Wavefront OBJ file of the C-alpha trace (Angstrom):
o trace
v 15.966 -40.323 -11.470
v 14.425 -38.296 -8.414
v 10.715 -37.571 -8.478
v 10.357 -33.647 -8.739
v 9.101 -32.134 -5.270
v 5.730 -29.728 -5.370
v 4.780 -26.826 -3.303
v 0.992 -25.814 -3.172
v 0.286 -22.621 -4.058
v -3.316 -20.121 -4.660
v -4.298 -19.290 -8.296
v -7.208 -18.693 -10.392
v -7.957 -19.925 -14.345
v -10.688 -17.638 -15.240
v -12.543 -14.500 -14.408
v -15.029 -14.993 -11.814
v -15.974 -14.871 -8.191
v -14.180 -15.648 -5.074
v -14.481 -19.135 -5.519
v -12.627 -19.378 -8.873
v -9.602 -19.160 -6.590
v -8.198 -22.380 -5.587
v -5.093 -24.189 -4.513
v -2.943 -26.762 -6.656
v 0.143 -28.198 -6.498
v 3.257 -27.596 -8.937
v 6.846 -28.028 -8.903
v 8.476 -26.084 -6.197
v 10.334 -22.940 -7.337
v 14.147 -22.578 -6.757
v 15.957 -19.102 -6.122
v 18.030 -17.712 -8.771
v 21.105 -15.368 -8.403
v 20.247 -12.619 -6.372
v 17.502 -14.337 -4.391
v 16.225 -16.741 -1.636
v 13.511 -18.601 -1.243
v 11.533 -19.368 1.988
v 9.881 -22.341 3.480
v 6.184 -19.891 4.345
v 5.098 -19.490 7.443
v 2.195 -16.789 6.372
v 1.780 -14.579 3.309
v -0.233 -11.663 2.350
v -3.844 -11.045 0.244
v -3.206 -8.302 -2.251
v -6.446 -6.364 -2.203
v -5.880 -5.494 -6.041
v -5.498 -9.042 -7.099
v -9.315 -9.357 -5.825
v -10.002 -6.350 -8.544
v -7.784 -8.446 -11.216
v -9.533 -11.883 -10.443
v -12.648 -10.162 -10.956
v -12.011 -8.913 -14.466
v -13.200 -5.384 -13.504
v -9.318 -4.398 -14.736
v -8.760 -6.846 -17.776
v -8.978 -3.554 -19.965
v -6.267 -1.800 -17.885
v -4.434 -4.860 -16.610
v -4.447 -8.046 -18.834
v -3.331 -11.159 -17.421
v -2.024 -14.496 -18.500
v -3.879 -17.306 -16.962
v -3.019 -19.354 -14.635
v -2.697 -16.436 -12.329
v -0.576 -16.932 -9.408
v -1.062 -14.725 -6.345
v 0.757 -13.187 -3.790
v 3.466 -10.832 -3.483
v 4.421 -10.523 0.373
v 5.187 -13.414 2.603
v 7.583 -14.593 5.443
v 8.950 -17.679 6.592
v 12.351 -19.223 6.759
v 15.120 -19.272 4.598
v 15.911 -23.089 3.110
v 17.728 -21.811 -0.271
v 20.381 -18.983 -1.232
v 21.359 -18.090 -4.522
v 24.315 -17.033 -6.140
v 25.685 -13.987 -4.937
v 23.371 -13.763 -1.949
v 25.540 -12.829 1.064
v 25.164 -11.948 4.552
v 21.947 -14.753 5.176
v 21.867 -18.167 6.005
v 19.241 -20.916 5.658
v 17.173 -20.836 8.614
v 16.905 -17.176 9.016
v 13.559 -15.604 9.709
v 12.742 -13.222 7.129
v 9.953 -11.323 5.516
v 9.940 -9.689 2.060
v 8.396 -9.762 -1.818
v 8.164 -11.626 -4.728
v 9.016 -10.039 -8.058
v 6.233 -8.313 -10.220
v 6.936 -10.822 -12.982
v 7.250 -14.001 -10.786
v 4.575 -13.947 -8.382
v 3.167 -16.928 -6.154
v 3.996 -15.497 -2.992
v 0.448 -17.396 -1.827
v 2.229 -20.513 -1.498
v 4.375 -23.026 0.918
v 7.771 -21.970 -0.939
v 8.159 -18.687 -2.036
v 11.199 -17.125 -3.783
v 11.633 -13.337 -2.494
v 13.662 -10.816 -4.471
v 13.659 -8.379 -1.454
v 13.509 -9.128 2.005
v 15.051 -8.316 5.460
v 15.078 -9.840 8.738
v 11.774 -10.671 10.507
v 11.203 -8.138 13.428
v 10.903 -10.805 16.580
v 7.973 -8.342 18.009
v 6.022 -9.148 15.284
v 3.886 -12.488 14.658
v 4.473 -14.611 11.787
v 0.999 -13.002 10.390
v 2.411 -9.832 10.882
v 5.528 -10.454 9.288
v 3.557 -12.475 6.065
v 1.589 -9.166 5.360
v 3.844 -6.461 5.906
v 6.567 -5.975 2.703
v 3.989 -4.840 0.122
v 2.193 -2.510 2.928
v 5.597 -0.777 4.000
v 6.949 -0.743 0.415
v 4.053 1.307 -0.784
v 3.602 3.381 2.063
v 7.426 4.250 2.300
v 6.925 4.914 -1.630
v 4.099 7.052 -1.435
v 5.000 9.085 1.397
v 8.734 9.864 -0.192
v 6.878 10.993 -3.289
v 4.889 13.387 -1.440
v 7.705 14.548 0.480
v 5.869 16.263 3.327
v 8.136 18.425 5.736
v 8.512 17.268 9.367
v 5.521 18.760 11.025
v 3.249 19.088 8.089
v 0.188 17.615 7.530
v -0.886 14.573 5.381
v -4.724 13.004 5.025
v -4.704 9.230 4.383
v -7.968 8.313 2.544
v -8.808 4.600 3.732
v -6.978 4.821 7.089
v -8.178 1.798 8.244
v -7.269 -0.872 5.496
v -4.068 -3.242 5.411
v -1.936 -0.283 3.589
v -3.736 2.600 5.123
v -2.887 1.676 8.322
v 0.641 1.263 7.679
v 0.926 4.675 5.665
v -0.610 6.405 8.924
v 2.108 4.778 11.183
v 4.948 5.283 8.893
v 3.829 9.100 8.482
v 3.459 9.347 12.345
v 7.012 8.127 12.786
v 7.897 10.886 10.433
v 7.005 13.255 12.808
v 3.522 14.302 10.611
v 0.335 15.038 11.477
v -2.137 12.539 10.102
v -5.890 12.920 9.798
v -7.421 9.666 8.501
v -10.705 8.464 6.970
v -12.542 5.563 8.048
v -16.048 4.630 9.147
v -16.831 5.720 12.767
v -16.439 1.950 14.617
v -12.780 2.573 13.181
v -11.944 6.094 14.531
v -10.817 4.360 18.038
v -8.318 1.925 15.913
v -7.097 5.400 14.016
v -6.406 7.296 17.562
v -4.688 4.106 18.833
v -2.156 4.842 15.584
v -1.825 8.257 15.926
v -4.556 9.568 13.437
v -6.885 12.241 13.928
v -9.987 10.272 12.883
v -12.941 11.334 10.428
v -15.656 10.085 8.345
v -15.216 9.835 4.620
v -17.929 10.653 2.096
v -19.406 13.907 0.923
v -18.220 17.180 2.891
v -14.951 15.715 4.010
v -13.043 18.852 2.989
v -15.495 20.945 5.303
v -14.907 18.076 8.056
v -11.012 18.032 7.698
v -11.053 21.989 7.374
v -12.550 21.700 11.089
v -10.167 19.232 12.294
v -6.961 21.135 10.852
v -7.326 24.749 10.547
v -4.292 24.800 8.536
v -3.871 23.655 4.966
v -3.234 20.071 4.458
v -0.066 19.263 2.613
v -0.564 16.299 0.676
v -3.067 13.335 0.342
v -2.540 9.649 0.134
v -5.424 7.800 -1.357
v -5.442 4.181 -0.318
v -9.287 3.921 -1.241
v -9.930 5.329 -4.475
v -13.346 7.046 -5.690
v -12.998 10.411 -4.261
v -10.468 12.142 -5.858
v -12.429 15.414 -7.141
v -12.703 16.258 -3.461
v -9.156 15.122 -2.314
v -7.405 17.427 -4.734
v -9.814 20.411 -3.681
v -8.525 19.457 0.276
v -4.920 19.456 -0.870
v -4.983 22.307 -3.010
v -3.073 20.739 -6.086
v -3.484 17.541 -7.762
v 0.489 17.262 -7.632
v 0.316 17.027 -3.705
v -2.373 13.727 -4.403
v -0.808 10.269 -4.816
v -3.131 7.595 -5.020
v -2.585 3.963 -5.077
v -6.033 2.797 -5.566
v -8.004 5.144 -8.437
v -7.622 4.258 -12.111
v -8.823 7.278 -12.976
v -5.932 9.169 -11.733
v -4.918 10.611 -14.934
v -8.139 12.345 -15.721
v -7.990 14.457 -12.480
v -4.082 15.372 -12.776
v -3.274 12.695 -10.001
v -0.272 10.505 -9.939
v -1.242 7.002 -9.171
v 1.678 5.085 -7.906
v 3.124 1.831 -8.368
v 6.382 0.275 -8.308
v 8.753 -3.010 -8.697
v 12.088 -3.914 -8.164
v 14.617 -1.982 -9.857
v 15.467 -4.705 -11.933
v 12.060 -4.948 -13.498
v 10.215 -1.750 -13.107
v 10.020 -0.878 -16.765
v 9.212 -4.102 -17.972
v 6.586 -4.985 -15.928
v 5.150 -1.456 -15.067
v 6.035 0.903 -17.621
v 7.845 3.833 -17.542
v 5.589 5.710 -15.191
v 6.787 3.291 -12.485
v 7.881 4.747 -9.192
v 11.027 3.597 -7.624
v 10.638 0.437 -5.838
v 11.191 1.474 -2.054
v 13.278 -1.467 -1.046
v 14.563 0.791 2.293
v 10.858 0.462 3.522
v 11.714 -2.985 4.444
v 14.909 -2.015 6.587
v 12.847 1.120 7.729
v 10.261 -0.723 9.145
v 12.597 -3.503 10.868
v 13.682 0.005 12.973
v 10.160 1.049 13.870
v 9.373 -2.368 14.610
v 12.154 -2.508 17.062
v 11.084 0.645 18.743
v 7.666 -0.506 19.228
v 6.634 2.214 16.380
v 4.981 0.070 13.890
v 2.395 -3.053 14.020
v 1.025 -4.846 11.437
v -2.979 -4.857 12.033
v -4.421 -8.191 11.004
v -8.158 -8.162 9.809
v -8.486 -12.044 9.398
v -6.318 -14.957 8.993
v -6.992 -17.708 6.519
v -5.238 -21.398 6.019
v -4.153 -21.344 2.135
v -7.235 -23.408 1.343
v -9.666 -21.081 2.207
v -8.389 -18.250 -0.233
v -12.078 -17.700 -1.668
v -13.125 -16.854 1.947
v -10.240 -14.560 2.210
v -11.077 -12.861 -1.091
v -14.700 -12.670 -0.361
v -13.567 -10.892 2.747
v -11.434 -8.628 1.073
v -14.236 -7.553 -1.393
v -16.152 -5.851 1.184
v -13.634 -3.366 1.650
v -14.476 -3.506 5.310
v -11.462 -5.031 6.805
v -9.553 -3.676 9.218
v -6.104 -4.294 8.333
v -4.445 -6.996 6.445
v -5.851 -10.355 5.544
v -3.104 -12.902 5.674
v -2.841 -16.650 4.652
v -1.125 -19.024 7.219
v 0.864 -22.081 5.646
l 1 2 3 4 5 6 7 8 9 10 11 12 13 14 15 16 17 18 19 20 21 22 23 24 25 26 27 28 29 30 31 32 33 34 35 36 37 38 39 40 41 42 43 44 45 46 47 48 49 50 51 52 53 54 55 56 57 58 59 60 61 62 63 64 65 66 67 68 69 70 71 72 73 74 75 76 77 78 79 80 81 82 83 84 85 86 87 88 89 90 91 92 93 94 95 96 97 98 99 100 101 102 103 104 105 106 107 108 109 110 111 112 113 114 115 116 117 118 119 120 121 122 123 124 125 126 127 128 129 130 131 132 133 134 135 136 137 138 139 140 141 142 143 144 145 146 147 148 149 150 151 152 153 154 155 156 157 158 159 160 161 162 163 164 165 166 167 168 169 170 171 172 173 174 175 176 177 178 179 180 181 182 183 184 185 186 187 188 189 190 191 192 193 194 195 196 197 198 199 200 201 202 203 204 205 206 207 208 209 210 211 212 213 214 215 216 217 218 219 220 221 222 223 224 225 226 227 228 229 230 231 232 233 234 235 236 237 238 239 240 241 242 243 244 245 246 247 248 249 250 251 252 253 254 255 256 257 258 259 260 261 262 263 264 265 266 267 268 269 270 271 272 273 274 275 276 277 278 279 280 281 282 283 284 285 286 287 288 289 290 291 292 293 294 295 296 297 298 299 300 301 302 303 304 305 306 307 308 309 310 311 312 313 314 315 316 317 318 319 320 321 322
């Protein structure tokens, strides 16, 4: 009988500091109907998983152990599931696993949604792209700011915020982005008007943009009362980072592939913006979308990657190389 083939992946078996994250070998996964499997070249660290790992969200997001980490990855297709057309082994792609079948921080990953890897992107950019572009698309779709309107992006220099900025600029929106002063040149390079976060934000935004801000995309959390004042209406604020959203009348956006949205995230989940991946490919081809990389780590250094994420000062996406 042939021996089982194994793959490496990142996981944790209890709540705790970054050091509880480690690499284990498990039986390799296989593509099911409608899925593909890749030999991974790079995968992204999901910042929300550092909060889960720490135990800070245990009452809001209960998990079962072991918890297998990661949702987005890029690599070379090596297995195609039944019913999948238009792709063959050897193709270079980026994409996302499902919410219920995580484990994208692994040497072999099953993807539920994917798109061709843009030739202009490095493997590191592609590995950290899918989650950020899907989230940015989903949030901006919900806000539905008209062409020429203004959106404030809170936490604009992070892995997701920097992509929200670029997608918004590509939609011909004026973007004001908050970040520390050391990241202001970076935000200008993305097409945003930078300002600092913290008390007095409403006054600073008003000085930069005399006309009203149409909407706010919150990628940082912790400032919803002032963001509601800036937007003028809680319905014009969407957060992906603040679990107190409901107390302020603000929508917290989360999504999952259409076949599991209700089961994985409940009835309040937003429609999964799978079209964001195809949009990202087009924007990359036009030179209008890059995925800023804050740091790269070998999979075995997952604890160090989590430690960097927890500083909340990483500019761009943190990525594992495989």
